[in-house]
Backbone as numpy.savetxt, mean C-alpha at the origin, in Angstrom:
# Nx Ny Nz CAx CAy CAz Cx Cy Cz
13.74 -12.96 3.20 12.96 -12.61 2.03 12.73 -11.10 2.07
13.04 -10.43 0.96 12.80 -8.99 0.91 11.43 -8.69 0.29
11.06 -7.41 0.27 9.71 -7.04 -0.24 9.55 -7.35 -1.73
10.58 -7.30 -2.48 10.49 -7.58 -3.92 10.09 -9.03 -4.18
10.44 -9.96 -3.24 10.14 -11.37 -3.43 8.74 -11.74 -3.01
8.05 -10.88 -2.27 6.70 -11.18 -1.79 5.72 -11.21 -2.96
4.91 -12.23 -2.98 3.88 -12.38 -4.02 2.49 -12.31 -3.43
2.36 -12.58 -2.13 1.07 -12.54 -1.48 1.14 -11.71 -0.22
0.03 -11.16 0.18 -0.10 -10.30 1.35 0.17 -11.09 2.65
1.06 -10.62 3.50 1.36 -11.30 4.76 0.19 -11.24 5.75
-0.77 -10.33 5.52 -1.91 -10.22 6.42 -3.05 -11.16 6.04
-3.48 -11.11 4.77 -4.65 -11.91 4.35 -4.35 -12.91 3.25
-3.12 -12.99 2.79 -2.70 -13.91 1.74 -3.27 -13.52 0.37
-3.72 -12.29 0.18 -4.23 -11.82 -1.07 -3.08 -11.51 -2.02
-3.40 -11.17 -3.25 -2.40 -10.85 -4.25 -1.89 -9.45 -4.10
-0.52 -9.27 -4.25 0.09 -7.95 -4.23 0.35 -7.45 -5.60
0.11 -6.14 -5.80 0.45 -5.52 -7.07 1.27 -4.27 -6.78
2.29 -4.05 -7.61 3.19 -2.88 -7.48 2.48 -1.69 -8.17
2.12 -0.66 -7.44 1.50 0.50 -8.03 1.64 1.71 -7.11
1.24 2.85 -7.61 1.24 4.10 -6.87 -0.19 4.54 -6.68
-0.62 4.77 -5.46 -2.00 5.17 -5.17 -2.00 6.54 -4.52
-3.06 7.31 -4.73 -3.24 8.57 -4.10 -3.89 8.35 -2.74
-3.21 8.82 -1.68 -3.62 8.60 -0.29 -4.02 9.95 0.36
-5.11 10.01 1.04 -5.54 11.22 1.72 -5.26 11.17 3.20
-4.82 12.30 3.75 -4.48 12.39 5.17 -5.02 13.73 5.70
-5.42 13.73 6.95 -5.81 15.00 7.62 -4.92 15.19 8.82
-4.32 16.34 8.95 -3.45 16.65 10.10 -3.78 18.04 10.59
-4.18 18.14 11.85 -4.54 19.39 12.51 -5.58 20.16 11.69
-6.58 19.42 11.15 -7.61 20.06 10.39 -7.33 20.36 8.93
-6.09 20.08 8.52 -5.70 20.36 7.15 -5.67 19.03 6.36
-6.37 18.94 5.25 -6.40 17.75 4.44 -5.43 17.91 3.26
-4.73 16.82 3.00 -3.90 16.81 1.83 -3.74 15.41 1.26
-3.30 15.26 0.02 -3.15 13.99 -0.61 -1.75 13.88 -1.18
-1.24 12.66 -1.21 0.10 12.37 -1.75 0.12 11.02 -2.44
1.07 10.84 -3.30 1.22 9.57 -4.01 2.06 8.61 -3.16
1.54 7.39 -2.94 2.25 6.44 -2.13 2.57 5.18 -2.98
3.85 5.03 -3.34 4.26 3.82 -4.07 4.33 2.63 -3.11
4.09 1.46 -3.62 4.25 0.26 -2.80 3.59 -0.93 -3.39
3.64 -2.03 -2.71 2.97 -3.25 -3.11 1.62 -3.28 -2.39
0.55 -3.11 -3.11 -0.80 -3.00 -2.56 -1.53 -4.35 -2.70
-2.24 -4.69 -1.64 -3.03 -5.96 -1.65 -4.37 -5.73 -2.34
-4.73 -6.59 -3.26 -6.01 -6.45 -3.97 -7.18 -6.90 -3.13
-6.91 -7.60 -2.01 -7.98 -8.11 -1.16 -8.30 -7.14 0.01
-7.28 -6.86 0.86 -7.55 -6.05 2.07 -7.15 -4.62 1.93
-6.43 -4.21 0.85 -6.10 -2.84 0.59 -4.87 -2.31 1.38
-4.23 -3.18 2.14 -3.03 -2.75 2.83 -1.86 -2.72 1.87
-0.76 -2.05 2.29 0.36 -1.98 1.43 1.66 -2.20 2.15
2.69 -2.59 1.40 4.06 -2.70 1.88 4.80 -1.63 1.18
5.48 -0.82 1.97 6.18 0.32 1.40 7.38 -0.14 0.61
7.56 0.47 -0.59 8.68 0.10 -1.43 9.90 0.90 -1.12
């Protein structure tokens, strides 16, 4: 089964939605944000990279 066929989260069995979210990261004291596409879980907030 590939990621396109997944309908529920493999961690919590929540619903997955295909979307792009803004993610924040800090590295060596520098903060930046980037757009992360993927299948995001509506329950636990985890994602599967597309």
